[in-house]
C-alpha positions, 0 to 999 in steps of 0.5 A: 500556451499558444495556438500551436501548443494547443493543437498538439496538446493532449494524447496522440492516440485516444483510442483506448482512453474512453474517459478522456472527454471527461478527464480533468487533463483536458483543462490544461489545453482548454482553460488558460487559467488552469496552467496557474493552478497548484497541484498537490501530491500526497505521499504515504510511502516515506515512513518506513526505514530502508535499513536497520542496525539490528540484524535480527530485523532482517532475519525476521523479515526473511523468515516472514517472506517480506524481505523482498518487499522491504528491499524496494523501500523507499518506493519512488512513485511516478505519479504521472505514470500511475495516472496514465495507467489508471486511464488504461485499466479495465476492471472487467478484464483485470488488465491494462489496455494498450494500443498493442493489446492487453497487459495483465499482472499475475500473482506469479509476477508479484512472486518473482519481483518481490519474492513473496510466498504464494504457494500452498493454501491461502490464509484467511482471517475471521470475517468480523472481528470486534475492535476490542479484539484487535486492541488485544492483538496489537498488544500481543503481536506488536507490544503496542497499546492502542485505543479508539483514537488510533482508528479512523474510517480507513482503519488503523493510523499506521503513522502511529507506529513511527513513534515506537522506540527503536530496538536496543542491545538489551531488547530480547528476541520477542521484542525484535519479532514484534518490532519487525511485525510493525514494519510489515504492517507499515509495508502492506497495511491492515484490514479496513474498518467498516463505516459506522460499525464497531467491527472489522472487515477481514477481507485482507489476509494481512493480519492473519498472515502475520499472526500465522507466522509469528503467533 
């Protein structure tokens, strides 16, 4: 990077970039050796299939209200854009700060974009659930046996669901529902396990929603 490039490097307007002085992006134009560094990106959105041969899966996704979410798969993430937006996010007002003003994302926006049902009473799950109870739920709702090796500090390892046997012509409707439930879990995740405890944090209503729809 020559001197001219150094002079024009960096954001043109840092009025809303309050953390820019501490951000690692400064190393790009301040440290010449940094240009040779390798950048690694982690992708976790490629494990969900975009289409299925069994028509019952689409029917079940529509019934559960997750067909719109499934249609956006596979998500093509713009990591540079996400990083830029994170720099402009202000948690105290739950909005992005731009030179032209604030921009927030509402629940109604999500409803319009993804078709998720947001009206009515919220569904909440039990605040603390033992891991053994979750194992029983996985077996009943997903027909998928799990043990302690399937859970880590961040919760259930969703990649385990990628190894499930696909539906066949002989699969009954209950099996189709269980398979669809696994797809939904892959789309939105499961509640997180509390560090150092054998209990679960029910802050997410994800699993409760699935049980409400299919139980």
